[in-house]
C-alpha positions as CSV (number, residue, x, y, z in Angstrom):
1,M,0.0,0.0,0.0
2,R,1.3,3.4,-0.8
3,G,1.3,6.2,1.8
4,K,-0.7,6.0,5.1
5,P,-4.0,4.1,5.2
6,K,-7.1,6.0,6.1
7,T,-8.2,5.5,9.7
8,R,-11.6,6.0,11.2
9,E,-13.2,5.6,14.6
10,G,-16.5,3.8,15.1
11,V,-18.7,1.6,17.3
12,V,-19.1,-2.1,16.7
13,V,-22.8,-2.9,16.0
14,S,-22.5,-6.6,15.1
15,D,-19.9,-9.4,15.9
16,K,-21.9,-12.4,14.7
17,M,-19.6,-13.3,11.8
18,H,-16.3,-15.2,12.2
19,K,-13.3,-12.8,12.2
20,T,-15.5,-9.9,11.0
21,V,-17.3,-7.1,12.8
22,V,-19.7,-4.4,11.5
23,V,-18.6,-0.9,12.5
24,T,-20.8,2.2,12.3
25,I,-18.9,5.4,11.6
26,E,-20.6,8.7,12.5
27,R,-19.7,12.0,10.9
28,L,-21.2,15.5,11.0
29,V,-22.1,17.3,7.8
30,Q,-23.4,20.7,7.4
31,H,-26.6,21.2,5.5
32,P,-25.8,23.4,2.4
33,K,-28.8,25.7,2.8
34,Y,-29.8,25.7,6.5
35,K,-26.3,25.3,7.9
36,K,-27.6,22.9,10.5
37,Y,-25.3,19.9,11.3
38,L,-26.6,16.5,10.5
39,K,-25.4,13.1,11.6
40,R,-24.5,10.7,8.8
41,R,-23.7,7.0,9.5
42,T,-21.7,4.6,7.4
43,R,-21.6,0.9,8.1
44,V,-18.5,-1.0,7.1
45,K,-17.2,-4.5,7.7
46,A,-13.8,-4.8,9.3
47,H,-11.5,-7.7,9.8
48,D,-11.0,-8.8,13.4
49,E,-8.3,-11.5,13.4
50,E,-8.7,-12.7,17.1
51,N,-12.4,-12.1,17.5
52,R,-11.7,-9.7,20.4
53,C,-14.3,-7.1,19.5
54,G,-17.8,-7.1,21.0
55,V,-21.0,-5.1,20.4
56,G,-20.6,-1.6,21.7
57,D,-16.8,-1.5,21.6
58,R,-15.2,1.7,20.3
59,V,-12.6,0.8,17.7
60,L,-10.0,2.3,15.4
61,I,-10.2,0.8,11.9
62,A,-7.7,1.2,9.1
63,E,-8.1,0.9,5.4
64,S,-6.6,-2.3,3.9
65,R,-6.5,-4.3,0.7
66,P,-9.8,-6.1,-0.2
67,L,-10.1,-9.1,2.2
68,S,-13.4,-10.4,0.9
69,H,-16.3,-9.3,-1.3
70,D,-17.2,-6.3,0.9
71,K,-14.5,-6.2,3.6
72,R,-11.9,-3.4,3.1
73,W,-11.1,-2.4,6.6
74,R,-9.1,-3.9,9.5
75,V,-9.5,-3.4,13.2
76,Q,-6.3,-1.6,14.3
77,A,-7.1,-1.1,18.0
78,I,-9.9,-1.3,20.6
79,L,-10.2,2.1,22.2
80,A,-12.9,1.3,24.8
81,K,-14.6,-1.9,25.7
82,A,-18.4,-1.9,26.1
83,V,-19.6,-1.9,29.7
């Protein structure tokens, strides 16, 4: 991979698959006309090699090469475990 991979922070919403978690990434975008900030969510599948992530964990994910049909991210670190 050339250069630094993109990294995003998100929350795990599903861990039912083997070595895969679904992460929701939230971002704020400003409405072009009304200037109000809106929450936008993106759901991505991320590779979790040791199956350490659980639902509700805050994780840091990094961009990687395609690992499957729709998996292009890798869990880099678990920032906070769910209580």
